[in-house]
C-alpha positions in Angstrom: 0.0 0.0 0.0 1.3 3.4 -0.9 1.9 5.5 2.2 -0.1 8.7 2.6 2.9 10.7 3.9 6.6 10.4 3.0 8.5 11.8 5.9 11.9 13.2 4.9 14.6 13.6 7.5 18.1 14.9 6.7 20.7 13.4 9.1 24.1 14.9 9.8 25.8 14.4 13.1 22.7 14.2 15.3 23.5 11.2 17.4 22.3 13.0 20.6 18.8 13.7 19.2 17.9 11.4 16.3 16.5 8.6 18.6 14.0 10.9 20.3 13.1 12.4 16.9 12.3 9.0 15.4 10.4 7.9 18.5 8.2 11.0 18.1 7.5 10.0 14.5 6.8 6.4 15.2 4.5 7.4 18.1 2.1 9.1 15.7 -1.6 8.3 15.9 -1.7 8.4 12.1 0.5 5.5 11.0 0.3 5.3 7.2 3.7 6.8 6.3 7.3 6.0 5.3 10.3 7.6 6.8 13.1 8.5 4.4 16.3 9.3 6.3 19.2 10.7 4.2 22.5 10.3 6.1 24.4 13.2 4.6 27.9 11.9 5.4 27.7 11.9 9.2 30.9 11.4 11.0 29.5 10.5 14.5 27.2 7.6 15.5 24.0 8.9 14.0 23.6 6.0 11.6 24.1 3.5 14.4 21.4 5.2 16.4 19.0 4.9 13.5 19.8 1.2 13.0 18.6 0.5 16.6 15.0 0.8 15.3 13.4 -2.2 13.7 10.5 -0.7 11.7 10.0 -1.5 8.0 8.7 2.1 7.4 12.2 3.4 8.1 14.4 3.7 4.9 18.0 4.8 5.5 20.2 6.1 2.7 23.7 7.4 2.8 25.3 9.9 0.5 28.4 12.1 0.6 27.9 15.4 2.3 25.8 17.7 0.1 24.4 20.0 2.8 20.9 20.4 4.2 19.2 21.2 0.9 20.9 18.4 -0.9 19.9 15.9 1.7 16.2 17.1 1.7 16.1 17.0 -2.1 17.4 13.5 -2.2 14.7 12.4 0.2 12.0 14.2 -1.8 13.1 12.4 -4.9 12.9 9.0 -3.2 9.5 9.7 -1.7 6.6 7.4 -2.9 3.8 9.3 -1.2 1.9 12.3 -2.7 2.5 14.3 0.5 5.9 15.2 1.8 6.2 16.0 5.5 9.6 17.1 6.8 11.3 16.8 10.2 14.9 17.6 11.0 16.8 15.1 13.1 16.8 17.2 16.3 13.2 18.3 16.3 10.1 16.5 17.7 6.4 15.9 16.9 3.6 15.4 19.3 1.6 12.3 18.6 -1.2 14.0 16.7 1.0 15.9 14.3 0.4 13.8 11.2 -3.3 13.3 12.0 -3.6 17.1 12.2 -2.0 17.5 8.8 -4.1 14.7 7.3 -7.3 16.4 8.5 -6.1 19.8 7.2 -5.4 18.3 3.8 -8.9 16.7 3.6 -10.6 19.9 4.8 -8.6 22.2 2.3 -7.5 20.0 -0.6 -5.3 21.2 -3.5 -3.3 23.8 -1.5 0.4 24.5 -1.9 1.5 24.3 1.7 0.0 22.8 4.9 1.2 24.1 8.3 0.5 23.4 11.9 1.1 25.2 15.2 4.6 24.8 16.7 6.6 25.9 19.7 10.2 26.9 20.1 12.0 25.0 22.9 14.8 27.1 24.4 15.6 24.8 27.4 14.2 21.9 29.3 11.6 24.2 30.9 11.3 27.2 28.5 9.0 27.1 25.5 7.8 29.9 23.3 4.7 29.2 21.2 5.0 30.6 17.7 2.8 33.7 17.1 1.6 34.7 13.7 1.1 38.4 13.1 -2.5 39.4 12.9 -4.0 35.9 13.2 -6.0 34.7 16.1 -4.1 32.2 18.3 -6.3 29.3 17.4 -6.7 30.1 13.7 -7.6 27.3 11.3 -8.2 27.9 7.6 -6.6 29.5 4.5 -4.0 32.1 5.5 -5.2 35.4 4.1 -1.7 36.7 3.5 1.3 34.4 4.2 3.9 37.2 4.2 1.9 39.6 6.4 1.2 36.9 8.9 4.8 35.7 9.0 6.4 38.9 10.2 6.8 37.6 13.8 7.2 33.9 13.5 6.8 32.4 10.1 3.5 30.6 9.4 5.6 27.8 7.9 8.4 26.1 9.8 10.1 23.2 8.1 9.4 20.5 10.7 5.7 21.5 10.9 4.7 21.5 7.3 3.5 19.2 4.5 4.0 19.9 0.8 2.3 18.0 -2.0 4.9 16.4 -4.3 3.4 18.0 -7.4 4.0 21.4 -5.8 7.7 20.5 -5.5 7.6 19.4 -9.2 6.1 22.8 -10.0 8.1 25.3 -8.0 11.3 23.3 -7.5 13.1 21.8 -4.5 15.3 23.4 -1.8 18.0 25.6 -3.4 21.4 24.0 -2.6 23.1 27.3 -3.2 21.5 28.9 -0.1 23.3 28.0 3.2 20.6 28.3 5.9 17.6 30.2 4.5 16.6 27.7 1.8 13.3 27.1 3.5 12.4 30.8 3.4 13.2 30.8 -0.3 11.0 27.8 -0.9 8.1 29.3 1.1 8.3 32.5 -1.1 8.1 30.4 -4.3 5.1 28.5 -3.0 3.2 31.3 -1.3 3.4 33.6 -4.3 1.7 30.9 -6.4 -0.5 28.8 -4.1 -2.8 29.2 -1.1 -1.5 28.1 2.3 -3.6 26.2 4.9 -2.8 26.5 8.6 -4.2 24.7 11.7 -3.0 26.5 14.7 -5.7 25.2 17.1 -2.9 23.2 18.9 0.8 22.9 18.9 1.9 19.6 17.2 5.6 20.2 16.6 8.6 21.3 18.7 11.4 23.3 17.3 14.4 22.3 19.3 16.6 25.3 19.9 18.2 24.2 23.1 21.6 23.9 21.5 21.5 27.1 19.4 24.7 29.1 19.2 23.7 32.1 17.2 27.1 33.8 17.1 28.9 30.6 16.0 26.3 30.1 13.3 26.6 33.7 12.2 30.3 33.1 11.5 29.4 30.6 8.7 27.5 33.3 6.8 30.0 34.5 4.2 27.6 35.6 1.5 24.2 37.3 1.2 21.7 34.6 0.3 20.4 35.1 -3.3 16.8 35.0 -2.3 17.0 38.6 -1.0 17.7 39.7 -4.6 15.7 37.1 -6.5 12.2 38.5 -5.9 12.8 42.2 -6.3 10.5 42.5 -9.3 7.7 40.8 -7.4 8.4 42.9 -4.3 7.6 46.1 -6.3 4.0 45.0 -6.7 3.6 43.1 -3.4 4.3 45.3 -0.4 3.7 42.5 2.1 6.3 40.4 0.4 8.7 43.4 0.4 8.2 43.8 4.1 8.6 40.1 4.7 11.9 40.0 2.9 13.0 43.3 4.5 12.5 41.5 7.9 14.7 38.7 6.6 17.2 41.3 5.4 17.2 42.8 8.9 17.9 39.3 10.5 20.7 38.8 8.1 22.2 42.2 9.0 22.2 41.2 12.7 24.0 38.0 11.8 26.6 39.8 9.7 27.1 42.3 12.6 27.6 39.4 15.0 30.3 38.2 12.5 31.7 41.7 12.2 31.1 41.7 8.5 30.4 45.4 8.0 30.6 45.2 4.2 27.7 42.8 3.8 25.7 44.6 6.6 26.0 47.9 4.7 24.9 46.3 1.4 21.8 44.8 3.0 20.8 48.0 4.9 20.9 50.0 1.7 18.4 47.5 0.3 15.9 47.8 3.2 12.9 50.2 3.1 13.3 51.5 6.6 9.7 52.5 6.7 9.0 48.7 6.9 10.9 48.4 10.2 9.8 49.3 13.7 11.9 51.6 15.9 13.7 48.8 17.7 14.8 47.2 14.4 16.0 50.5 13.0 18.0 51.2 16.2 19.6 47.8 16.1 20.7 48.3 12.5 23.0 51.1 13.5 24.3 50.0 16.9 28.0 49.1 17.1 28.9 45.5 16.6 30.1 44.9 20.2 26.8 46.2 21.5 24.9 43.8 19.2 27.1 40.9 20.4 26.5 41.8 24.1 22.7 42.0 23.5 22.7 38.7 21.7 24.7 37.1 24.6 22.1 38.3 27.1 19.2 37.0 24.9 20.8 33.6 24.7 22.0 33.4 28.3 18.5 34.0 29.7 16.6 32.2 26.8 14.6 35.4 26.1 11.8 35.5 23.6 12.8 38.3 21.3 9.5 38.2 19.4 8.9 41.9 20.3 11.8 42.8 17.9 9.7 41.5 15.0 6.4 43.1 16.1 5.3 45.3 13.2 4.9 49.0 13.9 1.4 50.3 14.1 -0.2 51.7 11.0 
């Protein structure tokens, strides 16, 4: 029997987390699925942890390291189901996640992207539920404007979504040339062409950020991701998309300031319509790099929810 969902999991050096991730998938109340794990050249014991499971729905493949986009794309190509759900090897699902997606698909067929509510886990005891700008907390339905409602937390998060395979065939897969914003680029391609369905009546997925080291991650950013330039013609006629990408430009500026890359920061700032930013964001753009690093250290040390930074200004 063809599975309803193909679950794609990229795996690279996640031996500490992958067992709990797979347990959360196998514990789903909806069981008609396959799990496609793409071991992207792990150098730790990740593969050994996966092999401890004895479930015919788990399919493990190994390839030389191609990065996150390459691993996800390999899994998508191997998928036999019509609906692709994704989960990274350090995130977790609650038992009703796939059932919630299944019901959403049946209620709103033929959409480009299906999303569920999620929460960000900062520590063993600190969780921040994702908030979507301008939507009621328990919203369920077709998202009126994906970009407008994604200015605080994004309506779509990669481990809490499902994408029909024919949508991938239409808009393309994850862009392997983008280092860490490939999901944002994909959402733009989908949401400019298709409707997006969301069920935020409950949280069904957990974004594990307990091991996040933002400054270390920022040091890997050597180039401006091409998606901030790709959609300029569309931005001219879609102010909500322009604002959404400006918010992403703002986040990239902060990352480049953390890495003391003033050249790339300046290029991005010149491309932002400052009227799209709130006062806090505009202030942060022009603070000295050491102050930004200190503020970021405080945020991480105390696991603060910096959602107010992305709160759109009134009017």
